[in-house]
HTML snippet that shows the backbone in 3Dmol.js (N, CA, C, O; Angstrom):
<script src="https://3Dmol.org/build/3Dmol-min.js"></script>
<div id="view" style="width:600px;height:400px;position:relative"></div>
<script>
const pdb = `
ATOM      1  N   UNK A   1      23.588  -1.725  -4.447  1.00  0.00           N
ATOM      2  CA  UNK A   1      22.413  -2.557  -4.657  1.00  0.00           C
ATOM      3  C   UNK A   1      21.221  -1.637  -4.921  1.00  0.00           C
ATOM      4  O   UNK A   1      21.008  -0.659  -4.204  1.00  0.00           O
ATOM      5  N   UNK A   2      20.451  -1.960  -5.955  1.00  0.00           N
ATOM      6  CA  UNK A   2      19.282  -1.176  -6.301  1.00  0.00           C
ATOM      7  C   UNK A   2      18.112  -1.463  -5.376  1.00  0.00           C
ATOM      8  O   UNK A   2      18.137  -2.424  -4.607  1.00  0.00           O
ATOM      9  N   UNK A   3      17.090  -0.627  -5.456  1.00  0.00           N
ATOM     10  CA  UNK A   3      15.925  -0.774  -4.588  1.00  0.00           C
ATOM     11  C   UNK A   3      15.228  -2.111  -4.805  1.00  0.00           C
ATOM     12  O   UNK A   3      14.902  -2.800  -3.838  1.00  0.00           O
ATOM     13  N   UNK A   4      14.998  -2.485  -6.051  1.00  0.00           N
ATOM     14  CA  UNK A   4      14.292  -3.737  -6.318  1.00  0.00           C
ATOM     15  C   UNK A   4      15.055  -4.930  -5.757  1.00  0.00           C
ATOM     16  O   UNK A   4      14.452  -5.835  -5.182  1.00  0.00           O
ATOM     17  N   UNK A   5      16.371  -4.938  -5.919  1.00  0.00           N
ATOM     18  CA  UNK A   5      17.183  -6.028  -5.387  1.00  0.00           C
ATOM     19  C   UNK A   5      17.105  -6.066  -3.864  1.00  0.00           C
ATOM     20  O   UNK A   5      17.031  -7.143  -3.271  1.00  0.00           O
ATOM     21  N   UNK A   6      17.123  -4.908  -3.237  1.00  0.00           N
ATOM     22  CA  UNK A   6      17.044  -4.840  -1.769  1.00  0.00           C
ATOM     23  C   UNK A   6      15.684  -5.334  -1.279  1.00  0.00           C
ATOM     24  O   UNK A   6      15.608  -6.074  -0.297  1.00  0.00           O
ATOM     25  N   UNK A   7      14.608  -4.925  -1.962  1.00  0.00           N
ATOM     26  CA  UNK A   7      13.278  -5.386  -1.568  1.00  0.00           C
ATOM     27  C   UNK A   7      13.144  -6.898  -1.728  1.00  0.00           C
ATOM     28  O   UNK A   7      12.541  -7.561  -0.884  1.00  0.00           O
ATOM     29  N   UNK A   8      13.696  -7.436  -2.792  1.00  0.00           N
ATOM     30  CA  UNK A   8      13.686  -8.887  -3.002  1.00  0.00           C
ATOM     31  C   UNK A   8      14.442  -9.586  -1.886  1.00  0.00           C
ATOM     32  O   UNK A   8      13.991 -10.605  -1.365  1.00  0.00           O
ATOM     33  N   UNK A   9      15.587  -9.038  -1.524  1.00  0.00           N
ATOM     34  CA  UNK A   9      16.396  -9.607  -0.432  1.00  0.00           C
ATOM     35  C   UNK A   9      15.607  -9.608   0.878  1.00  0.00           C
ATOM     36  O   UNK A   9      15.619 -10.603   1.603  1.00  0.00           O
ATOM     37  N   UNK A  10      14.939  -8.528   1.183  1.00  0.00           N
ATOM     38  CA  UNK A  10      14.149  -8.427   2.421  1.00  0.00           C
ATOM     39  C   UNK A  10      13.012  -9.438   2.402  1.00  0.00           C
ATOM     40  O   UNK A  10      12.782 -10.137   3.389  1.00  0.00           O
ATOM     41  N   UNK A  11      12.285  -9.519   1.261  1.00  0.00           N
ATOM     42  CA  UNK A  11      11.169 -10.449   1.154  1.00  0.00           C
ATOM     43  C   UNK A  11      11.641 -11.890   1.338  1.00  0.00           C
ATOM     44  O   UNK A  11      11.021 -12.658   2.073  1.00  0.00           O
ATOM     45  N   UNK A  12      12.727 -12.254   0.677  1.00  0.00           N
ATOM     46  CA  UNK A  12      13.235 -13.626   0.772  1.00  0.00           C
ATOM     47  C   UNK A  12      13.683 -13.959   2.190  1.00  0.00           C
ATOM     48  O   UNK A  12      13.434 -15.063   2.674  1.00  0.00           O
ATOM     49  N   UNK A  13      14.333 -13.025   2.852  1.00  0.00           N
ATOM     50  CA  UNK A  13      14.765 -13.251   4.237  1.00  0.00           C
ATOM     51  C   UNK A  13      13.549 -13.407   5.145  1.00  0.00           C
ATOM     52  O   UNK A  13      13.551 -14.242   6.050  1.00  0.00           O
ATOM     53  N   UNK A  14      12.526 -12.620   4.909  1.00  0.00           N
ATOM     54  CA  UNK A  14      11.307 -12.699   5.710  1.00  0.00           C
ATOM     55  C   UNK A  14      10.618 -14.039   5.521  1.00  0.00           C
ATOM     56  O   UNK A  14      10.152 -14.647   6.485  1.00  0.00           O
ATOM     57  N   UNK A  15      10.554 -14.500   4.275  1.00  0.00           N
ATOM     58  CA  UNK A  15       9.904 -15.775   3.997  1.00  0.00           C
ATOM     59  C   UNK A  15      10.634 -16.946   4.644  1.00  0.00           C
ATOM     60  O   UNK A  15       9.995 -17.933   5.009  1.00  0.00           O
ATOM     61  N   UNK A  16      11.934 -16.865   4.793  1.00  0.00           N
ATOM     62  CA  UNK A  16      12.712 -17.942   5.426  1.00  0.00           C
ATOM     63  C   UNK A  16      12.384 -18.074   6.909  1.00  0.00           C
ATOM     64  O   UNK A  16      12.557 -19.143   7.495  1.00  0.00           O
ATOM     65  N   UNK A  17      11.907 -16.977   7.520  1.00  0.00           N
ATOM     66  CA  UNK A  17      11.603 -16.997   8.947  1.00  0.00           C
ATOM     67  C   UNK A  17      10.186 -17.494   9.246  1.00  0.00           C
ATOM     68  O   UNK A  17       9.855 -17.744  10.405  1.00  0.00           O
ATOM     69  N   UNK A  18       9.354 -17.637   8.228  1.00  0.00           N
ATOM     70  CA  UNK A  18       7.969 -18.033   8.440  1.00  0.00           C
ATOM     71  C   UNK A  18       7.785 -19.533   8.183  1.00  0.00           C
ATOM     72  O   UNK A  18       8.396 -20.099   7.277  1.00  0.00           O
ATOM     73  N   UNK A  19       6.937 -20.160   8.994  1.00  0.00           N
ATOM     74  CA  UNK A  19       6.652 -21.579   8.765  1.00  0.00           C
ATOM     75  C   UNK A  19       5.960 -21.764   7.405  1.00  0.00           C
ATOM     76  O   UNK A  19       5.183 -20.905   6.988  1.00  0.00           O
ATOM     77  N   UNK A  20       6.236 -22.866   6.720  1.00  0.00           N
ATOM     78  CA  UNK A  20       5.659 -23.099   5.390  1.00  0.00           C
ATOM     79  C   UNK A  20       4.136 -22.996   5.353  1.00  0.00           C
ATOM     80  O   UNK A  20       3.577 -22.477   4.387  1.00  0.00           O
ATOM     81  N   UNK A  21       3.460 -23.483   6.390  1.00  0.00           N
ATOM     82  CA  UNK A  21       1.989 -23.427   6.380  1.00  0.00           C
ATOM     83  C   UNK A  21       1.473 -21.987   6.461  1.00  0.00           C
ATOM     84  O   UNK A  21       0.423 -21.673   5.900  1.00  0.00           O
ATOM     85  N   UNK A  22       2.206 -21.115   7.156  1.00  0.00           N
ATOM     86  CA  UNK A  22       1.825 -19.695   7.225  1.00  0.00           C
ATOM     87  C   UNK A  22       2.088 -19.009   5.891  1.00  0.00           C
ATOM     88  O   UNK A  22       1.290 -18.188   5.439  1.00  0.00           O
ATOM     89  N   UNK A  23       3.207 -19.347   5.268  1.00  0.00           N
ATOM     90  CA  UNK A  23       3.515 -18.787   3.948  1.00  0.00           C
ATOM     91  C   UNK A  23       2.457 -19.167   2.930  1.00  0.00           C
ATOM     92  O   UNK A  23       2.066 -18.348   2.099  1.00  0.00           O
ATOM     93  N   UNK A  24       1.985 -20.425   2.992  1.00  0.00           N
ATOM     94  CA  UNK A  24       0.960 -20.867   2.056  1.00  0.00           C
ATOM     95  C   UNK A  24      -0.311 -20.043   2.233  1.00  0.00           C
ATOM     96  O   UNK A  24      -0.916 -19.628   1.246  1.00  0.00           O
ATOM     97  N   UNK A  25      -0.718 -19.804   3.461  1.00  0.00           N
ATOM     98  CA  UNK A  25      -1.908 -18.987   3.718  1.00  0.00           C
ATOM     99  C   UNK A  25      -1.724 -17.591   3.127  1.00  0.00           C
ATOM    100  O   UNK A  25      -2.625 -17.061   2.476  1.00  0.00           O
ATOM    101  N   UNK A  26      -0.549 -16.999   3.358  1.00  0.00           N
ATOM    102  CA  UNK A  26      -0.274 -15.651   2.847  1.00  0.00           C
ATOM    103  C   UNK A  26      -0.290 -15.625   1.316  1.00  0.00           C
ATOM    104  O   UNK A  26      -0.905 -14.747   0.709  1.00  0.00           O
ATOM    105  N   UNK A  27       0.387 -16.589   0.703  1.00  0.00           N
ATOM    106  CA  UNK A  27       0.456 -16.624  -0.761  1.00  0.00           C
ATOM    107  C   UNK A  27      -0.911 -16.912  -1.379  1.00  0.00           C
ATOM    108  O   UNK A  27      -1.262 -16.342  -2.412  1.00  0.00           O
ATOM    109  N   UNK A  28      -1.682 -17.800  -0.741  1.00  0.00           N
ATOM    110  CA  UNK A  28      -3.028 -18.099  -1.246  1.00  0.00           C
ATOM    111  C   UNK A  28      -3.923 -16.863  -1.169  1.00  0.00           C
ATOM    112  O   UNK A  28      -4.678 -16.579  -2.098  1.00  0.00           O
ATOM    113  N   UNK A  29      -3.835 -16.133  -0.061  1.00  0.00           N
ATOM    114  CA  UNK A  29      -4.646 -14.925   0.095  1.00  0.00           C
ATOM    115  C   UNK A  29      -4.248 -13.867  -0.938  1.00  0.00           C
ATOM    116  O   UNK A  29      -5.107 -13.188  -1.500  1.00  0.00           O
ATOM    117  N   UNK A  30      -2.957 -13.733  -1.181  1.00  0.00           N
ATOM    118  CA  UNK A  30      -2.482 -12.778  -2.190  1.00  0.00           C
ATOM    119  C   UNK A  30      -2.989 -13.162  -3.571  1.00  0.00           C
ATOM    120  O   UNK A  30      -3.432 -12.304  -4.334  1.00  0.00           O
ATOM    121  N   UNK A  31      -2.925 -14.448  -3.893  1.00  0.00           N
ATOM    122  CA  UNK A  31      -3.405 -14.899  -5.201  1.00  0.00           C
ATOM    123  C   UNK A  31      -4.913 -14.695  -5.334  1.00  0.00           C
ATOM    124  O   UNK A  31      -5.404 -14.340  -6.406  1.00  0.00           O
ATOM    125  N   UNK A  32      -5.634 -14.918  -4.257  1.00  0.00           N
ATOM    126  CA  UNK A  32      -7.090 -14.705  -4.271  1.00  0.00           C
ATOM    127  C   UNK A  32      -7.415 -13.241  -4.573  1.00  0.00           C
ATOM    128  O   UNK A  32      -8.338 -12.945  -5.332  1.00  0.00           O
ATOM    129  N   UNK A  33      -6.652 -12.339  -3.975  1.00  0.00           N
ATOM    130  CA  UNK A  33      -6.855 -10.914  -4.268  1.00  0.00           C
ATOM    131  C   UNK A  33      -6.556 -10.617  -5.731  1.00  0.00           C
ATOM    132  O   UNK A  33      -7.325  -9.917  -6.390  1.00  0.00           O
ATOM    133  N   UNK A  34      -5.452 -11.140  -6.244  1.00  0.00           N
ATOM    134  CA  UNK A  34      -5.114 -10.922  -7.656  1.00  0.00           C
ATOM    135  C   UNK A  34      -6.211 -11.459  -8.569  1.00  0.00           C
ATOM    136  O   UNK A  34      -6.606 -10.802  -9.532  1.00  0.00           O
ATOM    137  N   UNK A  35      -6.703 -12.663  -8.258  1.00  0.00           N
ATOM    138  CA  UNK A  35      -7.734 -13.295  -9.075  1.00  0.00           C
ATOM    139  C   UNK A  35      -9.057 -12.526  -9.023  1.00  0.00           C
ATOM    140  O   UNK A  35      -9.869 -12.632  -9.942  1.00  0.00           O
ATOM    141  N   UNK A  36      -9.278 -11.762  -7.967  1.00  0.00           N
ATOM    142  CA  UNK A  36     -10.539 -11.027  -7.820  1.00  0.00           C
ATOM    143  C   UNK A  36     -10.653  -9.856  -8.795  1.00  0.00           C
ATOM    144  O   UNK A  36     -11.741  -9.315  -8.993  1.00  0.00           O
ATOM    145  N   UNK A  37      -9.528  -9.464  -9.407  1.00  0.00           N
ATOM    146  CA  UNK A  37      -9.544  -8.326 -10.319  1.00  0.00           C
ATOM    147  C   UNK A  37      -9.284  -6.996  -9.635  1.00  0.00           C
ATOM    148  O   UNK A  37      -9.388  -5.942 -10.263  1.00  0.00           O
ATOM    149  N   UNK A  38      -8.949  -7.037  -8.370  1.00  0.00           N
ATOM    150  CA  UNK A  38      -8.738  -5.803  -7.612  1.00  0.00           C
ATOM    151  C   UNK A  38      -7.611  -4.948  -8.200  1.00  0.00           C
ATOM    152  O   UNK A  38      -7.652  -3.721  -8.120  1.00  0.00           O
ATOM    153  N   UNK A  39      -6.615  -5.598  -8.787  1.00  0.00           N
ATOM    154  CA  UNK A  39      -5.500  -4.838  -9.349  1.00  0.00           C
ATOM    155  C   UNK A  39      -5.937  -3.983 -10.528  1.00  0.00           C
ATOM    156  O   UNK A  39      -5.346  -2.936 -10.793  1.00  0.00           O
ATOM    157  N   UNK A  40      -6.976  -4.427 -11.239  1.00  0.00           N
ATOM    158  CA  UNK A  40      -7.492  -3.648 -12.367  1.00  0.00           C
ATOM    159  C   UNK A  40      -8.150  -2.357 -11.894  1.00  0.00           C
ATOM    160  O   UNK A  40      -8.232  -1.386 -12.646  1.00  0.00           O
ATOM    161  N   UNK A  41      -8.620  -2.347 -10.643  1.00  0.00           N
ATOM    162  CA  UNK A  41      -9.300  -1.168 -10.097  1.00  0.00           C
ATOM    163  C   UNK A  41      -8.385  -0.305  -9.228  1.00  0.00           C
ATOM    164  O   UNK A  41      -8.788   0.768  -8.779  1.00  0.00           O
ATOM    165  N   UNK A  42      -7.161  -0.765  -8.989  1.00  0.00           N
ATOM    166  CA  UNK A  42      -6.228  -0.039  -8.123  1.00  0.00           C
ATOM    167  C   UNK A  42      -5.662   1.182  -8.843  1.00  0.00           C
ATOM    168  O   UNK A  42      -5.526   1.187 -10.066  1.00  0.00           O
ATOM    169  N   UNK A  43      -5.340   2.194  -8.082  1.00  0.00           N
ATOM    170  CA  UNK A  43      -4.706   3.393  -8.622  1.00  0.00           C
ATOM    171  C   UNK A  43      -3.310   3.024  -9.096  1.00  0.00           C
ATOM    172  O   UNK A  43      -2.562   2.353  -8.385  1.00  0.00           O
ATOM    173  N   UNK A  44      -2.968   3.457 -10.280  1.00  0.00           N
ATOM    174  CA  UNK A  44      -1.658   3.175 -10.871  1.00  0.00           C
ATOM    175  C   UNK A  44      -0.785   4.417 -10.812  1.00  0.00           C
ATOM    176  O   UNK A  44      -1.288   5.526 -10.633  1.00  0.00           O
ATOM    177  N   UNK A  45       0.510   4.236 -10.959  1.00  0.00           N
ATOM    178  CA  UNK A  45       1.444   5.349 -11.001  1.00  0.00           C
ATOM    179  C   UNK A  45       1.000   6.299 -12.108  1.00  0.00           C
ATOM    180  O   UNK A  45       0.768   5.882 -13.243  1.00  0.00           O
ATOM    181  N   UNK A  46       0.887   7.561 -11.770  1.00  0.00           N
ATOM    182  CA  UNK A  46       0.500   8.578 -12.750  1.00  0.00           C
ATOM    183  C   UNK A  46      -0.988   8.845 -12.790  1.00  0.00           C
ATOM    184  O   UNK A  46      -1.412   9.842 -13.376  1.00  0.00           O
ATOM    185  N   UNK A  47      -1.812   7.973 -12.175  1.00  0.00           N
ATOM    186  CA  UNK A  47      -3.254   8.205 -12.135  1.00  0.00           C
ATOM    187  C   UNK A  47      -3.577   9.362 -11.192  1.00  0.00           C
ATOM    188  O   UNK A  47      -2.902   9.562 -10.182  1.00  0.00           O
ATOM    189  N   UNK A  48      -4.612  10.113 -11.535  1.00  0.00           N
ATOM    190  CA  UNK A  48      -5.112  11.158 -10.635  1.00  0.00           C
ATOM    191  C   UNK A  48      -6.080  10.520  -9.650  1.00  0.00           C
ATOM    192  O   UNK A  48      -6.920   9.706 -10.035  1.00  0.00           O
ATOM    193  N   UNK A  49      -5.964  10.884  -8.398  1.00  0.00           N
ATOM    194  CA  UNK A  49      -6.895  10.396  -7.390  1.00  0.00           C
ATOM    195  C   UNK A  49      -8.166  11.228  -7.424  1.00  0.00           C
ATOM    196  O   UNK A  49      -8.111  12.427  -7.697  1.00  0.00           O
ATOM    197  N   UNK A  50      -9.305  10.614  -7.152  1.00  0.00           N
ATOM    198  CA  UNK A  50     -10.517  11.411  -7.008  1.00  0.00           C
ATOM    199  C   UNK A  50     -10.420  12.227  -5.716  1.00  0.00           C
ATOM    200  O   UNK A  50      -9.621  11.891  -4.841  1.00  0.00           O
ATOM    201  N   UNK A  51     -11.208  13.279  -5.580  1.00  0.00           N
ATOM    202  CA  UNK A  51     -11.188  14.039  -4.316  1.00  0.00           C
ATOM    203  C   UNK A  51     -11.462  13.096  -3.138  1.00  0.00           C
ATOM    204  O   UNK A  51     -12.256  12.160  -3.243  1.00  0.00           O
ATOM    205  N   UNK A  52     -10.790  13.364  -2.023  1.00  0.00           N
ATOM    206  CA  UNK A  52     -10.967  12.504  -0.852  1.00  0.00           C
ATOM    207  C   UNK A  52     -10.854  13.316   0.420  1.00  0.00           C
ATOM    208  O   UNK A  52     -10.315  14.422   0.436  1.00  0.00           O
ATOM    209  N   UNK A  53     -11.378  12.736   1.484  1.00  0.00           N
ATOM    210  CA  UNK A  53     -11.248  13.278   2.830  1.00  0.00           C
ATOM    211  C   UNK A  53     -10.733  12.153   3.706  1.00  0.00           C
ATOM    212  O   UNK A  53     -11.304  11.063   3.737  1.00  0.00           O
ATOM    213  N   UNK A  54      -9.646  12.426   4.420  1.00  0.00           N
ATOM    214  CA  UNK A  54      -9.041  11.433   5.312  1.00  0.00           C
ATOM    215  C   UNK A  54      -8.761  12.080   6.656  1.00  0.00           C
ATOM    216  O   UNK A  54      -8.728  13.305   6.775  1.00  0.00           O
ATOM    217  N   UNK A  55      -8.561  11.253   7.654  1.00  0.00           N
ATOM    218  CA  UNK A  55      -8.168  11.769   8.974  1.00  0.00           C
ATOM    219  C   UNK A  55      -6.641  11.735   9.069  1.00  0.00           C
ATOM    220  O   UNK A  55      -5.999  10.764   8.669  1.00  0.00           O
ATOM    221  N   UNK A  56      -6.083  12.809   9.603  1.00  0.00           N
ATOM    222  CA  UNK A  56      -4.632  12.859   9.759  1.00  0.00           C
ATOM    223  C   UNK A  56      -4.210  12.219  11.078  1.00  0.00           C
ATOM    224  O   UNK A  56      -5.033  11.642  11.788  1.00  0.00           O
ATOM    225  N   UNK A  57      -2.935  12.326  11.396  1.00  0.00           N
ATOM    226  CA  UNK A  57      -2.395  11.698  12.607  1.00  0.00           C
ATOM    227  C   UNK A  57      -3.000  12.260  13.882  1.00  0.00           C
ATOM    228  O   UNK A  57      -2.899  11.641  14.942  1.00  0.00           O
ATOM    229  N   UNK A  58      -3.633  13.436  13.791  1.00  0.00           N
ATOM    230  CA  UNK A  58      -4.286  14.046  14.953  1.00  0.00           C
ATOM    231  C   UNK A  58      -5.789  13.809  14.934  1.00  0.00           C
ATOM    232  O   UNK A  58      -6.525  14.438  15.695  1.00  0.00           O
ATOM    233  N   UNK A  59      -6.254  12.903  14.066  1.00  0.00           N
ATOM    234  CA  UNK A  59      -7.660  12.541  13.926  1.00  0.00           C
ATOM    235  C   UNK A  59      -8.525  13.702  13.431  1.00  0.00           C
ATOM    236  O   UNK A  59      -9.715  13.775  13.738  1.00  0.00           O
ATOM    237  N   UNK A  60      -7.915  14.608  12.665  1.00  0.00           N
ATOM    238  CA  UNK A  60      -8.625  15.746  12.082  1.00  0.00           C
ATOM    239  C   UNK A  60      -8.860  15.439  10.606  1.00  0.00           C
ATOM    240  O   UNK A  60      -7.944  15.007   9.905  1.00  0.00           O
ATOM    241  N   UNK A  61     -10.101  15.664  10.131  1.00  0.00           N
ATOM    242  CA  UNK A  61     -10.390  15.443   8.717  1.00  0.00           C
ATOM    243  C   UNK A  61      -9.653  16.453   7.851  1.00  0.00           C
ATOM    244  O   UNK A  61      -9.644  17.651   8.136  1.00  0.00           O
ATOM    245  N   UNK A  62      -9.036  15.948   6.793  1.00  0.00           N
ATOM    246  CA  UNK A  62      -8.293  16.787   5.857  1.00  0.00           C
ATOM    247  C   UNK A  62      -8.835  16.479   4.463  1.00  0.00           C
ATOM    248  O   UNK A  62      -8.914  15.317   4.065  1.00  0.00           O
ATOM    249  N   UNK A  63      -9.207  17.525   3.722  1.00  0.00           N
ATOM    250  CA  UNK A  63      -9.752  17.357   2.374  1.00  0.00           C
ATOM    251  C   UNK A  63      -8.671  17.591   1.332  1.00  0.00           C
ATOM    252  O   UNK A  63      -7.896  18.543   1.416  1.00  0.00           O
ATOM    253  N   UNK A  64      -8.639  16.699   0.349  1.00  0.00           N
ATOM    254  CA  UNK A  64      -7.631  16.824  -0.700  1.00  0.00           C
ATOM    255  C   UNK A  64      -7.752  18.148  -1.442  1.00  0.00           C
ATOM    256  O   UNK A  64      -6.739  18.740  -1.815  1.00  0.00           O
ATOM    257  N   UNK A  65      -8.974  18.620  -1.660  1.00  0.00           N
ATOM    258  CA  UNK A  65      -9.169  19.892  -2.373  1.00  0.00           C
ATOM    259  C   UNK A  65      -8.501  21.048  -1.628  1.00  0.00           C
ATOM    260  O   UNK A  65      -7.911  21.934  -2.247  1.00  0.00           O
ATOM    261  N   UNK A  66      -8.597  21.034  -0.303  1.00  0.00           N
ATOM    262  CA  UNK A  66      -7.976  22.101   0.495  1.00  0.00           C
ATOM    263  C   UNK A  66      -6.453  22.033   0.396  1.00  0.00           C
ATOM    264  O   UNK A  66      -5.781  23.060   0.298  1.00  0.00           O
ATOM    265  N   UNK A  67      -5.924  20.824   0.422  1.00  0.00           N
ATOM    266  CA  UNK A  67      -4.472  20.668   0.324  1.00  0.00           C
ATOM    267  C   UNK A  67      -3.971  21.081  -1.055  1.00  0.00           C
ATOM    268  O   UNK A  67      -2.953  21.764  -1.167  1.00  0.00           O
ATOM    269  N   UNK A  68      -4.681  20.670  -2.102  1.00  0.00           N
ATOM    270  CA  UNK A  68      -4.270  21.009  -3.469  1.00  0.00           C
ATOM    271  C   UNK A  68      -4.288  22.506  -3.722  1.00  0.00           C
ATOM    272  O   UNK A  68      -3.530  23.012  -4.550  1.00  0.00           O
ATOM    273  N   UNK A  69      -5.146  23.209  -3.014  1.00  0.00           N
ATOM    274  CA  UNK A  69      -5.197  24.670  -3.159  1.00  0.00           C
ATOM    275  C   UNK A  69      -3.897  25.304  -2.673  1.00  0.00           C
ATOM    276  O   UNK A  69      -3.575  26.432  -3.045  1.00  0.00           O
ATOM    277  N   UNK A  70      -3.145  24.569  -1.833  1.00  0.00           N
ATOM    278  CA  UNK A  70      -1.882  25.090  -1.296  1.00  0.00           C
ATOM    279  C   UNK A  70      -0.664  24.555  -2.034  1.00  0.00           C
ATOM    280  O   UNK A  70       0.444  25.049  -1.827  1.00  0.00           O
ATOM    281  N   UNK A  71      -0.851  23.532  -2.909  1.00  0.00           N
ATOM    282  CA  UNK A  71       0.280  22.964  -3.639  1.00  0.00           C
ATOM    283  C   UNK A  71       0.119  21.470  -3.811  1.00  0.00           C
ATOM    284  O   UNK A  71      -0.958  20.915  -3.591  1.00  0.00           O
ATOM    285  N   UNK A  72       1.205  20.825  -4.208  1.00  0.00           N
ATOM    286  CA  UNK A  72       1.191  19.378  -4.451  1.00  0.00           C
ATOM    287  C   UNK A  72       0.991  18.606  -3.149  1.00  0.00           C
ATOM    288  O   UNK A  72       1.301  19.102  -2.066  1.00  0.00           O
ATOM    289  N   UNK A  73       0.474  17.399  -3.269  1.00  0.00           N
ATOM    290  CA  UNK A  73       0.217  16.533  -2.109  1.00  0.00           C
ATOM    291  C   UNK A  73       1.158  15.334  -2.154  1.00  0.00           C
ATOM    292  O   UNK A  73       1.368  14.729  -3.205  1.00  0.00           O
ATOM    293  N   UNK A  74       1.711  15.009  -1.011  1.00  0.00           N
ATOM    294  CA  UNK A  74       2.417  13.739  -0.827  1.00  0.00           C
ATOM    295  C   UNK A  74       1.570  12.944   0.144  1.00  0.00           C
ATOM    296  O   UNK A  74       1.366  13.358   1.285  1.00  0.00           O
ATOM    297  N   UNK A  75       1.082  11.815  -0.304  1.00  0.00           N
ATOM    298  CA  UNK A  75       0.172  10.994   0.500  1.00  0.00           C
ATOM    299  C   UNK A  75       0.934   9.774   1.012  1.00  0.00           C
ATOM    300  O   UNK A  75       1.509   9.018   0.229  1.00  0.00           O
ATOM    301  N   UNK A  76       0.934   9.590   2.323  1.00  0.00           N
ATOM    302  CA  UNK A  76       1.563   8.431   2.939  1.00  0.00           C
ATOM    303  C   UNK A  76       0.464   7.588   3.560  1.00  0.00           C
ATOM    304  O   UNK A  76      -0.363   8.098   4.316  1.00  0.00           O
ATOM    305  N   UNK A  77       0.453   6.303   3.246  1.00  0.00           N
ATOM    306  CA  UNK A  77      -0.552   5.401   3.777  1.00  0.00           C
ATOM    307  C   UNK A  77       0.110   4.510   4.821  1.00  0.00           C
ATOM    308  O   UNK A  77       1.059   3.785   4.521  1.00  0.00           O
ATOM    309  N   UNK A  78      -0.397   4.570   6.042  1.00  0.00           N
ATOM    310  CA  UNK A  78       0.103   3.701   7.100  1.00  0.00           C
ATOM    311  C   UNK A  78      -0.594   2.364   7.007  1.00  0.00           C
ATOM    312  O   UNK A  78      -1.811   2.314   6.832  1.00  0.00           O
ATOM    313  N   UNK A  79       0.144   1.294   7.118  1.00  0.00           N
ATOM    314  CA  UNK A  79      -0.421  -0.050   7.006  1.00  0.00           C
ATOM    315  C   UNK A  79      -1.346  -0.347   8.182  1.00  0.00           C
ATOM    316  O   UNK A  79      -2.341  -1.054   8.022  1.00  0.00           O
ATOM    317  N   UNK A  80      -1.043   0.164   9.313  1.00  0.00           N
ATOM    318  CA  UNK A  80      -1.864  -0.098  10.485  1.00  0.00           C
ATOM    319  C   UNK A  80      -1.588   0.918  11.567  1.00  0.00           C
ATOM    320  O   UNK A  80      -0.626   1.682  11.486  1.00  0.00           O
ATOM    321  N   UNK A  81      -2.426   0.926  12.572  1.00  0.00           N
ATOM    322  CA  UNK A  81      -2.233   1.826  13.699  1.00  0.00           C
ATOM    323  C   UNK A  81      -2.212   0.975  14.966  1.00  0.00           C
ATOM    324  O   UNK A  81      -3.232   0.424  15.378  1.00  0.00           O
ATOM    325  N   UNK A  82      -1.056   0.881  15.561  1.00  0.00           N
ATOM    326  CA  UNK A  82      -0.922   0.054  16.738  1.00  0.00           C
ATOM    327  C   UNK A  82      -0.605   0.920  17.920  1.00  0.00           C
ATOM    328  O   UNK A  82      -0.449   0.414  19.032  1.00  0.00           O
TER     329      UNK A  82
END
`;
const viewer = $3Dmol.createViewer("view");
viewer.addModel(pdb, "pdb");
viewer.setStyle({}, {cartoon: {color: "spectrum"}});
viewer.zoomTo();
viewer.render();
</script>
């Protein structure tokens, strides 16, 4: 099974576990974001990121310029911190 098929399977299974009224709220919010034009401003595959400073897992600021001076960057974005 390919990645896209697996992701579709996971999404569909997840949606079956949610009450219809909650799904509607989620889908409406997603559509509202799409309608806002945010996707036109989002970074796309292959786009270069502007220089940035972020905090790492140890709450230390890390600058992209400093990392790039040492080599390529792999950026992982955590959805939340619990």
